[in-house]
C-alpha positions in Angstrom: -43.3 33.8 8.1 -41.7 34.5 4.8 -39.1 31.5 3.2 -36.5 32.0 0.8 -36.3 29.4 -1.9 -33.2 27.5 -0.5 -35.0 27.5 2.8 -35.8 24.0 4.5 -38.9 23.5 7.0 -39.0 21.3 9.5 -41.7 20.3 11.8 -42.8 18.2 14.7 -45.4 16.6 16.1 -45.1 19.2 19.3 -45.7 22.3 17.0 -42.1 23.4 16.5 -41.2 24.7 13.4 -37.6 25.5 12.6 -36.4 27.4 9.5 -33.1 25.9 8.1 -30.6 27.4 5.8 -28.1 25.4 4.0 -24.7 26.5 3.3 -22.1 25.6 1.6 -18.6 24.7 3.4 -15.6 26.2 2.4 -14.0 23.5 0.6 -10.3 25.0 0.5 -10.6 24.7 4.4 -12.1 21.4 4.4 -8.7 19.7 2.9 -6.6 21.7 4.4 -5.0 19.5 6.2 -5.2 16.8 3.9 -3.0 14.7 2.7 -0.9 16.4 -0.2 -0.6 13.4 -2.9 -4.2 12.8 -2.9 -6.8 14.1 -5.6 -9.9 14.8 -4.4 -12.8 14.1 -7.5 -15.7 16.9 -7.6 -17.8 13.8 -7.1 -16.1 13.1 -3.6 -15.8 16.8 -2.5 -19.8 17.2 -3.3 -20.4 14.3 -0.8 -18.5 15.5 1.9 -20.6 18.8 1.2 -23.4 17.0 2.6 -21.7 16.0 6.1 -21.6 17.6 8.9 -17.8 19.4 9.5 -17.3 17.1 12.6 -17.8 14.1 10.7 -16.2 15.3 7.6 -12.8 15.2 8.9 -13.1 11.8 10.4 -13.8 10.3 7.3 -11.5 12.3 5.2 -9.1 10.5 7.7 -10.3 7.2 6.6 -10.2 7.5 3.4 -6.6 9.4 3.0 -5.5 5.7 4.9 -7.4 3.6 2.7 -6.3 5.4 -0.6 -2.6 5.0 0.7 -2.5 1.8 1.4 -3.9 1.0 -2.4 -1.3 3.8 -3.6 -5.0 5.6 -5.2 -4.2 9.4 -6.5 -7.6 10.4 -7.8 -10.4 9.4 -4.9 -14.4 9.4 -6.1 -17.3 8.9 -4.2 -17.1 5.4 -5.3 -14.1 5.4 -3.8 -15.4 6.7 -0.2 -17.3 3.4 -0.3 -15.0 1.1 -1.8 -13.1 2.3 1.6 -15.6 0.6 3.8 -16.1 3.4 6.4 -18.2 3.2 9.3 -21.7 3.4 8.8 -22.2 6.0 11.4 -19.3 8.3 9.1 -21.3 7.9 5.8 -25.2 8.3 7.2 -24.5 10.4 10.6 -27.7 10.7 12.5 -29.4 14.1 12.0 -30.2 14.2 16.1 -28.5 13.3 19.0 -30.2 10.2 20.3 -30.8 11.7 23.9 -33.0 14.8 22.9 -36.2 12.8 23.0 -38.2 10.8 26.0 -38.7 7.3 25.6 -42.1 6.5 25.3 -44.6 3.4 24.9 -48.1 4.2 23.1 -49.9 7.0 21.5 -48.6 10.3 21.6 -52.2 11.9 22.3 
């Protein structure tokens, strides 16, 4: 199996191997519905680029509401944390919780 430098290999206990190809999001689309009064710092854009799209839109709305309430014109990555978003927005689960069967004891 040939791998590019940008690939990530993921393995499981069951022996399944996945190849993941990271890709950049279209930043203009990300903030298309965004409030025009707020300027997003590069650090904030980089932070959003690492989140799944379904979480990104919710977090942008949360941070915009906070920024408008405190009259913030420029939002940085630090401001994202200062806005106190729900932890599930900042640290989303990498997989669904229903994908695995519960078990007790060893896996063998």
